[in-house]
Structures are given as structure tokens and as C-alpha cells.
VEXDOZA-655893 format. One record per residue (C-alpha): residue number from 1; residue in three letters; x, y, z. Coordinates in Angstrom, 3 decimals, m for minus. Layout:
N
{zanu NUM, 'ALA', {X, Y, Z}};
...
% end
This chain:
406
{zanu 1, 'MET', {280.614, 137.639, m70.353}};
{zanu 2, 'VAL', {277.723, 139.977, m70.003}};
{zanu 3, 'ASN', {276.291, 141.324, m73.245}};
{zanu 4, 'TYR', {276.208, 145.017, m72.451}};
{zanu 5, 'SER', {274.783, 146.016, m75.818}};
{zanu 6, 'ASN', {271.739, 143.786, m75.332}};
{zanu 7, 'ASN', {271.285, 145.064, m71.784}};
{zanu 8, 'ARG', {271.490, 148.622, m73.017}};
{zanu 9, 'LYS', {268.801, 147.953, m75.617}};
{zanu 10, 'SER', {266.670, 146.344, m72.938}};
{zanu 11, 'GLU', {267.068, 149.390, m70.683}};
{zanu 12, 'GLN', {266.206, 151.702, m73.566}};
{zanu 13, 'ASN', {263.039, 149.730, m74.208}};
{zanu 14, 'LYS', {262.021, 150.350, m70.602}};
{zanu 15, 'GLU', {262.485, 154.089, m70.964}};
{zanu 16, 'GLY', {259.483, 156.320, m71.281}};
{zanu 17, 'THR', {258.902, 159.126, m73.751}};
{zanu 18, 'TYR', {260.326, 161.692, m71.330}};
{zanu 19, 'GLU', {263.648, 159.844, m70.864}};
{zanu 20, 'ARG', {264.066, 159.247, m74.603}};
{zanu 21, 'SER', {263.241, 162.860, m75.410}};
{zanu 22, 'LEU', {266.167, 164.053, m73.300}};
{zanu 23, 'ARG', {268.556, 162.481, m75.826}};
{zanu 24, 'SER', {266.941, 164.385, m78.689}};
{zanu 25, 'PRO', {269.562, 166.656, m80.366}};
{zanu 26, 'GLU', {266.856, 169.185, m81.199}};
{zanu 27, 'LEU', {265.682, 169.370, m77.581}};
{zanu 28, 'MET', {269.202, 169.627, m76.157}};
{zanu 29, 'LYS', {269.997, 172.399, m78.621}};
{zanu 30, 'PHE', {266.838, 174.220, m77.477}};
{zanu 31, 'LEU', {267.691, 173.752, m73.804}};
{zanu 32, 'LYS', {271.235, 175.032, m74.225}};
{zanu 33, 'LYS', {269.907, 178.064, m76.026}};
{zanu 34, 'LYS', {267.286, 178.763, m73.341}};
{zanu 35, 'ASP', {269.669, 177.972, m70.484}};
{zanu 36, 'LYS', {271.925, 180.948, m71.000}};
{zanu 37, 'THR', {271.958, 183.196, m67.958}};
{zanu 38, 'ASP', {269.693, 186.160, m68.417}};
{zanu 39, 'ASP', {271.688, 189.319, m67.832}};
{zanu 40, 'LYS', {268.669, 190.776, m66.064}};
{zanu 41, 'GLU', {269.129, 188.183, m63.304}};
{zanu 42, 'GLN', {272.463, 189.778, m62.509}};
{zanu 43, 'ASP', {270.588, 192.999, m61.764}};
{zanu 44, 'ARG', {268.206, 191.313, m59.305}};
{zanu 45, 'PHE', {268.683, 192.721, m55.817}};
{zanu 46, 'ILE', {267.586, 191.074, m52.564}};
{zanu 47, 'LYS', {267.121, 192.904, m49.263}};
{zanu 48, 'VAL', {266.629, 190.818, m46.128}};
{zanu 49, 'LYS', {265.122, 192.276, m42.968}};
{zanu 50, 'TRP', {266.406, 191.232, m39.542}};
{zanu 51, 'LYS', {263.000, 189.817, m38.554}};
{zanu 52, 'ALA', {263.003, 187.433, m41.511}};
{zanu 53, 'TYR', {266.556, 186.266, m40.848}};
{zanu 54, 'ARG', {266.071, 185.666, m37.123}};
{zanu 55, 'ARG', {262.939, 183.574, m37.744}};
{zanu 56, 'ILE', {264.814, 181.461, m40.284}};
{zanu 57, 'VAL', {267.786, 180.749, m38.023}};
{zanu 58, 'GLY', {265.599, 180.400, m34.924}};
{zanu 59, 'TYR', {263.443, 177.681, m36.466}};
{zanu 60, 'ALA', {266.271, 175.985, m38.372}};
{zanu 61, 'ILE', {268.524, 175.598, m35.338}};
{zanu 62, 'ARG', {265.862, 173.598, m33.503}};
{zanu 63, 'TYR', {266.462, 170.656, m35.828}};
{zanu 64, 'ALA', {270.072, 171.008, m36.973}};
{zanu 65, 'ASN', {272.917, 172.130, m34.731}};
{zanu 66, 'LYS', {276.254, 170.972, m33.350}};
{zanu 67, 'ASP', {274.587, 169.252, m30.385}};
{zanu 68, 'ILE', {272.648, 166.948, m32.724}};
{zanu 69, 'SER', {274.377, 164.235, m34.738}};
{zanu 70, 'SER', {274.570, 165.362, m38.371}};
{zanu 71, 'SER', {272.856, 162.121, m39.401}};
{zanu 72, 'LYS', {269.808, 163.303, m37.444}};
{zanu 73, 'TRP', {269.689, 166.838, m38.801}};
{zanu 74, 'ARG', {266.341, 167.685, m40.370}};
{zanu 75, 'GLU', {265.342, 170.152, m43.054}};
{zanu 76, 'VAL', {262.712, 172.788, m42.342}};
{zanu 77, 'TYR', {260.516, 174.781, m44.699}};
{zanu 78, 'GLY', {258.750, 178.133, m44.609}};
{zanu 79, 'ILE', {257.362, 180.970, m46.713}};
{zanu 80, 'LEU', {258.739, 184.439, m47.381}};
{zanu 81, 'VAL', {256.653, 187.580, m47.048}};
{zanu 82, 'GLY', {257.659, 190.915, m48.499}};
{zanu 83, 'SER', {257.293, 193.177, m51.494}};
{zanu 84, 'ILE', {258.821, 194.133, m54.828}};
{zanu 85, 'GLU', {260.442, 197.563, m54.728}};
{zanu 86, 'ASP', {261.540, 199.556, m57.787}};
{zanu 87, 'LYS', {260.711, 196.630, m60.097}};
{zanu 88, 'ASN', {263.890, 194.636, m59.440}};
{zanu 89, 'ILE', {264.377, 194.758, m55.656}};
{zanu 90, 'VAL', {262.870, 191.893, m53.668}};
{zanu 91, 'LEU', {262.403, 192.988, m50.054}};
{zanu 92, 'VAL', {262.138, 190.035, m47.641}};
{zanu 93, 'LYS', {260.310, 191.289, m44.548}};
{zanu 94, 'ASP', {259.286, 188.071, m42.820}};
{zanu 95, 'ALA', {259.971, 184.335, m42.979}};
{zanu 96, 'ILE', {257.212, 182.189, m41.511}};
{zanu 97, 'PRO', {258.130, 178.653, m40.353}};
{zanu 98, 'MET', {255.800, 175.989, m41.756}};
{zanu 99, 'ILE', {257.010, 172.416, m41.286}};
{zanu 100, 'VAL', {259.954, 170.203, m40.352}};
{zanu 101, 'GLY', {260.873, 167.281, m42.589}};
{zanu 102, 'ASP', {263.564, 164.614, m42.530}};
{zanu 103, 'ARG', {267.289, 164.676, m43.318}};
{zanu 104, 'ALA', {266.832, 165.660, m46.948}};
{zanu 105, 'GLY', {263.278, 166.646, m47.658}};
{zanu 106, 'VAL', {260.009, 168.125, m46.457}};
{zanu 107, 'LYS', {256.464, 167.003, m47.230}};
{zanu 108, 'TYR', {253.437, 169.268, m46.909}};
{zanu 109, 'GLU', {250.309, 168.078, m45.085}};
{zanu 110, 'ASN', {246.739, 169.396, m45.161}};
{zanu 111, 'LYS', {247.386, 171.699, m42.199}};
{zanu 112, 'GLN', {250.193, 173.469, m44.041}};
{zanu 113, 'TYR', {248.034, 174.120, m47.107}};
{zanu 114, 'VAL', {245.250, 175.519, m44.922}};
{zanu 115, 'ASP', {247.723, 177.588, m42.904}};
{zanu 116, 'MET', {249.328, 178.995, m46.045}};
{zanu 117, 'ALA', {245.937, 180.014, m47.439}};
{zanu 118, 'GLN', {245.057, 181.722, m44.156}};
{zanu 119, 'ILE', {248.425, 183.501, m44.035}};
{zanu 120, 'ASP', {247.971, 184.650, m47.629}};
{zanu 121, 'ALA', {244.521, 186.049, m46.833}};
{zanu 122, 'SER', {245.819, 187.718, m43.666}};
{zanu 123, 'ILE', {248.709, 189.369, m45.533}};
{zanu 124, 'PHE', {246.288, 190.667, m48.159}};
{zanu 125, 'GLU', {243.953, 192.122, m45.525}};
{zanu 126, 'ARG', {246.829, 193.821, m43.687}};
{zanu 127, 'SER', {248.211, 195.192, m46.941}};
{zanu 128, 'ILE', {244.850, 196.744, m47.782}};
{zanu 129, 'HIS', {244.472, 198.151, m44.272}};
{zanu 130, 'ASP', {248.043, 199.507, m44.067}};
{zanu 131, 'ASN', {248.237, 200.529, m47.727}};
{zanu 132, 'LYS', {251.216, 198.241, m48.397}};
{zanu 133, 'ASN', {252.121, 195.860, m51.215}};
{zanu 134, 'ASP', {253.154, 192.839, m49.155}};
{zanu 135, 'PHE', {252.507, 189.316, m50.402}};
{zanu 136, 'ILE', {254.122, 185.860, m50.417}};
{zanu 137, 'ILE', {257.276, 186.480, m52.450}};
{zanu 138, 'GLY', {258.765, 183.000, m52.279}};
{zanu 139, 'TRP', {259.826, 180.255, m49.929}};
{zanu 140, 'TRP', {262.741, 179.211, m47.789}};
{zanu 141, 'HIS', {264.140, 175.952, m46.544}};
{zanu 142, 'THR', {267.322, 174.581, m45.032}};
{zanu 143, 'HIS', {270.111, 172.429, m46.425}};
{zanu 144, 'PRO', {271.993, 171.596, m43.211}};
{zanu 145, 'GLY', {275.503, 170.711, m44.334}};
{zanu 146, 'PHE', {274.529, 170.467, m48.021}};
{zanu 147, 'GLY', {275.081, 174.023, m49.253}};
{zanu 148, 'PHE', {273.187, 176.077, m51.809}};
{zanu 149, 'PHE', {271.518, 174.313, m54.727}};
{zanu 150, 'LEU', {268.059, 173.294, m55.913}};
{zanu 151, 'SER', {267.259, 169.601, m56.075}};
{zanu 152, 'PRO', {264.699, 168.402, m58.660}};
{zanu 153, 'ILE', {262.020, 168.542, m55.950}};
{zanu 154, 'ASP', {263.207, 172.028, m54.964}};
{zanu 155, 'CYS', {262.941, 173.088, m58.615}};
{zanu 156, 'LEU', {259.376, 171.818, m58.696}};
{zanu 157, 'THR', {258.570, 173.812, m55.561}};
{zanu 158, 'GLN', {260.263, 176.905, m56.975}};
{zanu 159, 'LEU', {258.186, 176.560, m60.137}};
{zanu 160, 'GLY', {255.050, 176.804, m58.018}};
{zanu 161, 'TYR', {256.165, 180.237, m56.846}};
{zanu 162, 'GLN', {258.008, 181.533, m59.904}};
{zanu 163, 'ILE', {255.480, 180.694, m62.641}};
{zanu 164, 'PRO', {252.797, 183.034, m61.221}};
{zanu 165, 'ASN', {255.421, 185.521, m59.993}};
{zanu 166, 'PRO', {258.642, 185.761, m62.056}};
{zanu 167, 'LYS', {260.277, 187.694, m59.190}};
{zanu 168, 'ALA', {259.692, 184.895, m56.649}};
{zanu 169, 'ILE', {262.787, 183.608, m54.891}};
{zanu 170, 'GLY', {263.902, 180.483, m53.089}};
{zanu 171, 'LEU', {266.084, 181.134, m50.046}};
{zanu 172, 'ILE', {268.294, 178.431, m48.548}};
{zanu 173, 'PHE', {269.897, 178.525, m45.107}};
{zanu 174, 'ASP', {272.789, 176.266, m44.137}};
{zanu 175, 'HIS', {274.026, 176.845, m40.597}};
{zanu 176, 'THR', {277.375, 175.191, m41.407}};
{zanu 177, 'LYS', {278.121, 178.015, m43.862}};
{zanu 178, 'MET', {277.529, 180.672, m41.238}};
{zanu 179, 'ASP', {280.560, 182.570, m39.950}};
{zanu 180, 'SER', {281.673, 186.131, m39.226}};
{zanu 181, 'LYS', {281.648, 186.944, m42.942}};
{zanu 182, 'SER', {278.636, 184.925, m44.064}};
{zanu 183, 'LEU', {275.048, 184.632, m42.872}};
{zanu 184, 'GLY', {274.761, 181.145, m44.333}};
{zanu 185, 'ILE', {272.190, 182.225, m46.893}};
{zanu 186, 'GLY', {271.828, 181.558, m50.595}};
{zanu 187, 'VAL', {269.050, 183.030, m52.748}};
{zanu 188, 'LEU', {268.162, 181.154, m55.924}};
{zanu 189, 'THR', {265.793, 181.398, m58.875}};
{zanu 190, 'LEU', {265.181, 179.241, m61.932}};
{zanu 191, 'LYS', {266.763, 180.582, m65.103}};
{zanu 192, 'ASN', {264.085, 179.255, m67.438}};
{zanu 193, 'PRO', {260.928, 178.321, m65.520}};
{zanu 194, 'GLU', {259.035, 177.901, m68.792}};
{zanu 195, 'ILE', {260.879, 174.607, m69.416}};
{zanu 196, 'GLY', {259.968, 173.234, m66.003}};
{zanu 197, 'VAL', {262.202, 171.207, m63.702}};
{zanu 198, 'ARG', {264.801, 170.827, m66.454}};
{zanu 199, 'SER', {265.729, 174.469, m65.948}};
{zanu 200, 'SER', {269.012, 175.216, m64.245}};
{zanu 201, 'TYR', {269.099, 177.731, m61.417}};
{zanu 202, 'HIS', {270.794, 181.021, m60.749}};
{zanu 203, 'ILE', {272.361, 182.026, m57.420}};
{zanu 204, 'ILE', {271.748, 185.710, m56.787}};
{zanu 205, 'GLU', {274.849, 187.466, m55.531}};
{zanu 206, 'ASN', {273.345, 190.868, m54.756}};
{zanu 207, 'ILE', {272.035, 190.461, m51.207}};
{zanu 208, 'GLU', {271.793, 193.308, m48.735}};
{zanu 209, 'TYR', {270.870, 192.942, m45.065}};
{zanu 210, 'GLU', {269.081, 195.350, m42.759}};
{zanu 211, 'LEU', {272.040, 195.341, m40.355}};
{zanu 212, 'GLU', {275.749, 194.918, m40.878}};
{zanu 213, 'GLN', {276.533, 191.244, m41.423}};
{zanu 214, 'SER', {278.754, 191.014, m38.339}};
{zanu 215, 'LYS', {275.946, 192.447, m36.180}};
{zanu 216, 'MET', {273.385, 190.136, m37.783}};
{zanu 217, 'VAL', {275.561, 187.108, m37.074}};
{zanu 218, 'LYS', {276.200, 188.174, m33.474}};
{zanu 219, 'LYS', {272.504, 188.753, m32.750}};
{zanu 220, 'ALA', {271.527, 185.570, m34.552}};
{zanu 221, 'ARG', {273.983, 183.507, m32.508}};
{zanu 222, 'LYS', {272.332, 184.693, m29.298}};
{zanu 223, 'ILE', {268.882, 183.739, m30.581}};
{zanu 224, 'MET', {270.123, 180.377, m31.815}};
{zanu 225, 'ASP', {271.690, 179.616, m28.435}};
{zanu 226, 'ARG', {268.476, 180.540, m26.574}};
{zanu 227, 'VAL', {266.242, 178.542, m28.893}};
{zanu 228, 'LYS', {268.566, 175.537, m28.845}};
{zanu 229, 'LYS', {268.752, 175.641, m25.043}};
{zanu 230, 'ASN', {264.954, 175.778, m24.685}};
{zanu 231, 'ASN', {263.897, 173.579, m27.601}};
{zanu 232, 'GLU', {263.148, 170.505, m25.496}};
{zanu 233, 'ASP', {260.940, 172.611, m23.217}};
{zanu 234, 'ILE', {259.175, 174.134, m26.232}};
{zanu 235, 'ILE', {258.361, 170.703, m27.647}};
{zanu 236, 'GLU', {257.382, 169.378, m24.211}};
{zanu 237, 'ASN', {254.962, 172.263, m23.589}};
{zanu 238, 'ILE', {253.378, 171.954, m27.043}};
{zanu 239, 'ASN', {252.954, 168.206, m26.511}};
{zanu 240, 'TYR', {251.418, 168.852, m23.086}};
{zanu 241, 'ILE', {248.844, 171.174, m24.644}};
{zanu 242, 'GLN', {248.006, 168.569, m27.281}};
{zanu 243, 'GLU', {248.119, 165.350, m25.289}};
{zanu 244, 'THR', {247.064, 166.441, m21.802}};
{zanu 245, 'LEU', {244.954, 169.573, m22.189}};
{zanu 246, 'ILE', {243.208, 168.766, m25.484}};
{zanu 247, 'ASN', {243.167, 164.973, m25.860}};
{zanu 248, 'LYS', {242.478, 164.304, m22.184}};
{zanu 249, 'GLY', {241.265, 167.426, m20.385}};
{zanu 250, 'TYR', {239.075, 169.091, m22.983}};
{zanu 251, 'TYR', {237.809, 165.837, m24.463}};
{zanu 252, 'LYS', {236.776, 164.629, m20.995}};
{zanu 253, 'LEU', {235.137, 167.991, m20.251}};
{zanu 254, 'GLN', {233.050, 167.678, m23.402}};
{zanu 255, 'GLU', {232.232, 164.070, m22.565}};
{zanu 256, 'GLU', {230.923, 164.844, m19.068}};
{zanu 257, 'PHE', {229.787, 168.471, m19.380}};
{zanu 258, 'GLY', {229.474, 168.950, m23.112}};
{zanu 259, 'LEU', {228.264, 172.334, m24.327}};
{zanu 260, 'ILE', {229.667, 172.536, m27.867}};
{zanu 261, 'PRO', {227.825, 170.738, m30.723}};
{zanu 262, 'GLU', {230.101, 168.247, m32.458}};
{zanu 263, 'ARG', {229.992, 166.309, m35.688}};
{zanu 264, 'ASN', {228.503, 162.838, m35.423}};
{zanu 265, 'GLN', {231.259, 160.220, m35.377}};
{zanu 266, 'ASN', {229.108, 157.184, m36.288}};
{zanu 267, 'GLU', {231.011, 154.358, m34.625}};
{zanu 268, 'VAL', {234.404, 155.928, m35.348}};
{zanu 269, 'PRO', {237.155, 154.610, m32.998}};
{zanu 270, 'ILE', {237.911, 156.886, m30.058}};
{zanu 271, 'ASP', {241.457, 157.751, m31.242}};
{zanu 272, 'GLU', {240.141, 158.849, m34.613}};
{zanu 273, 'GLN', {237.396, 160.881, m32.950}};
{zanu 274, 'ILE', {240.028, 162.778, m30.956}};
{zanu 275, 'GLN', {242.070, 163.356, m34.108}};
{zanu 276, 'ARG', {239.043, 164.756, m35.937}};
{zanu 277, 'ILE', {238.233, 167.065, m33.048}};
{zanu 278, 'ASN', {241.842, 168.276, m32.944}};
{zanu 279, 'GLU', {241.886, 169.008, m36.667}};
{zanu 280, 'GLU', {238.833, 171.272, m36.496}};
{zanu 281, 'ASN', {239.880, 174.872, m35.916}};
{zanu 282, 'VAL', {236.320, 175.748, m35.004}};
{zanu 283, 'GLU', {234.172, 173.349, m33.034}};
{zanu 284, 'PHE', {230.878, 174.285, m34.623}};
{zanu 285, 'ILE', {230.381, 176.367, m37.741}};
{zanu 286, 'TRP', {226.860, 176.393, m39.067}};
{zanu 287, 'ASP', {226.257, 176.924, m42.765}};
{zanu 288, 'MET', {223.597, 176.076, m45.318}};
{zanu 289, 'THR', {225.438, 172.950, m46.474}};
{zanu 290, 'ASP', {225.351, 171.415, m43.006}};
{zanu 291, 'SER', {222.480, 169.250, m41.901}};
{zanu 292, 'GLU', {221.264, 169.233, m38.318}};
{zanu 293, 'ALA', {221.663, 165.465, m38.449}};
{zanu 294, 'ASP', {225.419, 165.945, m38.934}};
{zanu 295, 'TYR', {225.786, 167.401, m35.440}};
{zanu 296, 'THR', {224.977, 166.269, m31.950}};
{zanu 297, 'ILE', {224.189, 168.563, m29.049}};
{zanu 298, 'PRO', {225.745, 166.949, m25.962}};
{zanu 299, 'LYS', {223.283, 165.483, m23.457}};
{zanu 300, 'PHE', {224.470, 167.797, m20.681}};
{zanu 301, 'ARG', {223.526, 170.823, m22.759}};
{zanu 302, 'GLN', {220.263, 169.250, m23.925}};
{zanu 303, 'ASP', {219.220, 168.684, m20.311}};
{zanu 304, 'LEU', {220.161, 172.251, m19.368}};
{zanu 305, 'GLU', {218.183, 173.713, m22.247}};
{zanu 306, 'GLU', {215.139, 171.580, m21.429}};
{zanu 307, 'GLU', {215.356, 172.653, m17.802}};
{zanu 308, 'LEU', {215.680, 176.318, m18.761}};
{zanu 309, 'LYS', {212.721, 175.962, m21.100}};
{zanu 310, 'ASP', {210.562, 174.507, m18.317}};
{zanu 311, 'TYR', {211.610, 177.282, m15.925}};
{zanu 312, 'HIS', {210.882, 179.870, m18.592}};
{zanu 313, 'GLU', {207.357, 178.553, m19.125}};
{zanu 314, 'GLU', {206.646, 178.505, m15.399}};
{zanu 315, 'LEU', {207.981, 182.040, m14.872}};
{zanu 316, 'LYS', {206.042, 183.273, m17.883}};
{zanu 317, 'LYS', {202.809, 181.982, m16.363}};
{zanu 318, 'LEU', {203.600, 183.599, m13.000}};
{zanu 319, 'GLN', {204.208, 186.909, m14.755}};
{zanu 320, 'GLU', {200.949, 186.635, m16.662}};
{zanu 321, 'ASP', {199.153, 185.930, m13.378}};
{zanu 322, 'GLU', {200.936, 188.941, m11.863}};
{zanu 323, 'GLU', {202.283, 186.898, m8.955}};
{zanu 324, 'LYS', {205.311, 189.145, m8.450}};
{zanu 325, 'GLY', {206.372, 187.785, m5.069}};
{zanu 326, 'LYS', {206.349, 184.196, m6.246}};
{zanu 327, 'LEU', {208.006, 185.176, m9.523}};
{zanu 328, 'LYS', {210.908, 186.810, m7.691}};
{zanu 329, 'GLN', {211.308, 183.794, m5.412}};
{zanu 330, 'LYS', {211.259, 181.299, m8.295}};
{zanu 331, 'LYS', {213.705, 183.330, m10.396}};
{zanu 332, 'LYS', {216.215, 183.285, m7.574}};
{zanu 333, 'LYS', {215.697, 179.578, m6.928}};
{zanu 334, 'TYR', {216.056, 178.508, m10.556}};
{zanu 335, 'ASN', {219.061, 180.759, m11.083}};
{zanu 336, 'LYS', {220.848, 179.066, m8.185}};
{zanu 337, 'LYS', {220.016, 175.617, m9.568}};
{zanu 338, 'ILE', {221.535, 176.401, m12.968}};
{zanu 339, 'ILE', {224.616, 178.011, m11.410}};
{zanu 340, 'SER', {225.045, 174.929, m9.234}};
{zanu 341, 'LYS', {224.919, 172.627, m12.266}};
{zanu 342, 'LEU', {227.518, 174.743, m14.041}};
{zanu 343, 'GLU', {229.861, 174.916, m11.056}};
{zanu 344, 'LYS', {231.924, 171.814, m11.904}};
{zanu 345, 'PRO', {232.284, 172.504, m15.638}};
{zanu 346, 'THR', {233.201, 176.116, m14.828}};
{zanu 347, 'GLN', {235.930, 174.978, m12.432}};
{zanu 348, 'TRP', {237.139, 172.439, m14.990}};
{zanu 349, 'TYR', {237.232, 175.090, m17.716}};
{zanu 350, 'LEU', {239.119, 177.524, m15.463}};
{zanu 351, 'LYS', {241.681, 174.830, m14.597}};
{zanu 352, 'LEU', {242.268, 174.084, m18.287}};
{zanu 353, 'LEU', {242.550, 177.800, m19.003}};
{zanu 354, 'SER', {245.036, 178.292, m16.160}};
{zanu 355, 'ASP', {247.214, 175.371, m17.289}};
{zanu 356, 'PHE', {247.052, 176.586, m20.881}};
{zanu 357, 'ASN', {248.101, 180.124, m19.947}};
{zanu 358, 'ASP', {250.956, 178.700, m17.889}};
{zanu 359, 'LYS', {252.261, 176.776, m20.910}};
{zanu 360, 'LEU', {251.795, 179.769, m23.198}};
{zanu 361, 'GLU', {253.828, 181.948, m20.868}};
{zanu 362, 'LYS', {256.692, 179.468, m21.017}};
{zanu 363, 'ILE', {256.813, 179.411, m24.825}};
{zanu 364, 'SER', {255.697, 182.966, m25.615}};
{zanu 365, 'ASP', {259.268, 184.186, m26.209}};
{zanu 366, 'PHE', {259.692, 181.513, m28.885}};
{zanu 367, 'PHE', {256.377, 181.846, m30.699}};
{zanu 368, 'ASP', {258.092, 183.258, m33.814}};
{zanu 369, 'TYR', {259.989, 179.982, m34.148}};
{zanu 370, 'LEU', {256.971, 177.655, m34.011}};
{zanu 371, 'ASP', {255.740, 175.930, m37.158}};
{zanu 372, 'THR', {252.250, 175.354, m38.531}};
{zanu 373, 'ASN', {251.464, 172.258, m36.463}};
{zanu 374, 'GLU', {252.603, 173.951, m33.270}};
{zanu 375, 'ARG', {250.779, 177.208, m33.977}};
{zanu 376, 'LYS', {247.617, 175.334, m34.955}};
{zanu 377, 'THR', {247.713, 173.316, m31.738}};
{zanu 378, 'ILE', {247.719, 176.560, m29.758}};
{zanu 379, 'GLU', {245.152, 178.330, m31.945}};
{zanu 380, 'SER', {242.845, 175.317, m31.949}};
{zanu 381, 'PHE', {242.810, 175.038, m28.159}};
{zanu 382, 'GLU', {242.320, 178.785, m27.778}};
{zanu 383, 'LYS', {239.252, 178.465, m30.004}};
{zanu 384, 'LYS', {237.907, 175.473, m28.110}};
{zanu 385, 'LEU', {238.216, 177.250, m24.767}};
{zanu 386, 'SER', {236.734, 180.435, m26.199}};
{zanu 387, 'ASN', {233.733, 178.557, m27.595}};
{zanu 388, 'TYR', {233.149, 176.758, m24.314}};
{zanu 389, 'HIS', {233.412, 180.003, m22.351}};
{zanu 390, 'ASP', {230.950, 181.754, m24.675}};
{zanu 391, 'VAL', {228.328, 179.037, m24.227}};
{zanu 392, 'LEU', {228.847, 179.032, m20.455}};
{zanu 393, 'GLU', {228.286, 182.779, m20.353}};
{zanu 394, 'GLU', {225.243, 182.524, m22.590}};
{zanu 395, 'ILE', {223.589, 179.882, m20.401}};
{zanu 396, 'LEU', {224.344, 181.879, m17.259}};
{zanu 397, 'HIS', {222.767, 184.887, m18.936}};
{zanu 398, 'TRP', {219.642, 182.867, m19.767}};
{zanu 399, 'ALA', {219.553, 181.683, m16.150}};
{zanu 400, 'GLU', {219.158, 185.269, m14.944}};
{zanu 401, 'PHE', {215.649, 185.258, m16.458}};
{zanu 402, 'SER', {215.997, 189.010, m16.892}};
{zanu 403, 'VAL', {213.137, 189.034, m19.380}};
{zanu 404, 'PHE', {210.791, 188.605, m16.445}};
{zanu 405, 'GLU', {210.320, 191.662, m14.261}};
{zanu 406, 'SER', {209.723, 190.853, m10.634}};
% end
């Protein structure tokens, strides 16, 4: 027979201070006292704009719907943008998709933290410009098939929003709870955030929507059907931009006709080099903390600059000697030589730009339902192409040798 009492003592010996403290009568008495629902919570009022709701359902349905086995449904996460009106009204104006997780959880990566900081700064700038009081008022995520509650991890996340802002909310969407009378939304807050994850939560009942619920559901269904129908194409086009246009096309362009300075990789494997390049939103940002030794100017650009320098010196001498006829002839000749050397990279750049615009056109209607990784893939490539174009234009401008009058 198993000696349960001895086993119990053994288990208790393995417990830490936190586990043992939960059995403290004094602590439990304190928690019960603090855990009483604050009557003020009952007065909390939530208003949800149509834009926020459609972005929630549009992103959520990509990873959990009736056409996907429920065992493969995935949670998604995002942030809520809005304002506090009349002290106790939380107005949800926008819901920005951030990341997709697994069946029962989401984990942030570096890109999401950077994206959130940039979104926060952008909201602040717009609020100042438009004289509004918008800010990040909370977060949202999905519980496909699970309903409305806060797990211990959810409580920890909610604490991150509610400690600095007592009015912050956590919104949950469950598409299985959506019908003609329900939008499938639950809004929750922690009752006693000061006691941390041990706090219970409160489900806010007072929710008002910008449109009548039946209209919201009808419009949302149409969006969900369109997004669901096109989701494979959305993912395919994003992957094409990443794998074909960036990892192959742009990387090869830089390798053969490099114009943009890049960080030295120092014997880093090629796959890791590509990953590092992809993770940089800006190819080359110069600041006082950077050393010139940290960057490499591609050989193609070095050769062009040396050639331009030699031409410049020769044309300068012709101008000083007042040989106008020869100066005009040489300017034209050297300009053609530089244009000729830039012909292939220009064609390559234009082909990448054309393919990129083609993919953007196909996913433009669904941009509101893209997450951080997808948006950053697009933004990163836009920046890469823009940088390359700017350097091309600058070199072509130098090649006009307009400083020399002929």
C-alpha cells in the first residue's frame, strides 16, 4: 500500500515559498477581501467601432474557421487603439493584428516588440497632429472554441496593460460564439491587478457597437468569407515577396550590382546573412556609434565611384584649360559609359519593382488583416527598393557632370 501521508510530506518539501504561501490563512483572507467585485467595474462602458471589429474577425478567421480542423485552429493576438471618453467609456477605434500563435497560446518575437513601439509612436504623433487622445488602450486575442476567460498567461499580459493604465481592457474573440445575436466578443479586466496574476477577472457586460449587431454580423460574415477564400493566396504572395523577391532577387542584385552599404558578416553562413539583411528595416543608417569598419561598400559601387572620380578630375582639368569643345565631348562620352554600366542593374531593379507591385495589388484589399511579420516583409522590401533607387538616381545625377559648364 502506498503511504500517501509520506508522499504528501515529500511533495510539500518540494514546494517553493510561493506555493506554500497560497495556503496561508492570512493571505487567503486578504485575497477574498480584495477579490470582491468593484461596483465601479459595473459602470465601465465599452464602445467598439466597426473598423476595429472587422480587423479582429478578418485576421482571426485566417487561422480558425469551419474549413480547418479544430485541432489545427490557432490563436492570434493584436493591440487595441482608442481613447477614454467621459472617464469611464473606453472607445475601441482600431484593432491591429500582431502575431499568430499555436492552438492555445501566442509568443511575441523581437519584430512584434519593435512594431508595437513604432505603432505607439505613430499613434502619438497622429494624436498630436489631429488633436486627439488616442493611445494603446489594451490588447485582443482569440480563443477559438474556448470562450471568454483569462488564463494565467493572459492575466500576466493583461497586467502589462492594466498596471500603467487602470482602464486598459483585454478583448477576446471566439468565432464559435458568433451568431445573429452575438458578435463573439468578450471584454475582460482584472479585478485586483495590484495582487498580480492571482487576481480574478471581470467580464464587462456593457458593450455598445457602432452599428446594430445584426448589421455588424452580416458585414463581418462577408469579410470573413472573402478573407477565408483568399487566405492561401495572401500567404503565397507574402512568401513570394520574402523568398523570391528578397532572398533571391534582391540579394542577387546586391551581390552582382551592389549599391547599398551593408554590415560586415565576417564569415557568417549565407542563410544567416540573408536573415540579418531581412531583419534590417533600413539597409544603411549612419550614426555616431557606427564604425566605418562595420560596413562594406559593395565592389560594384566602389568601382563606379572610382571611375566617376577619375572622370571628374579629367573634366576639371579640361575646364581649367578652357578646352570647351573637348570638355563637352568627354562629358557626353563618360555619361554614356556610366549609363551603360547601370543598364543591367536598372533593368533588374525595375523587374523586382514590377513583380513587387503585382503582388501588392493582389493583397492590397487584405492589408488590414496582415500581421507584424507580413507587414514588415512588405515594408522592408519597399525600403530596400527605395534605397537602391535613390542611389541609382544619385549616381546618374553625378554622371551628368553638370558642375562643369561646356
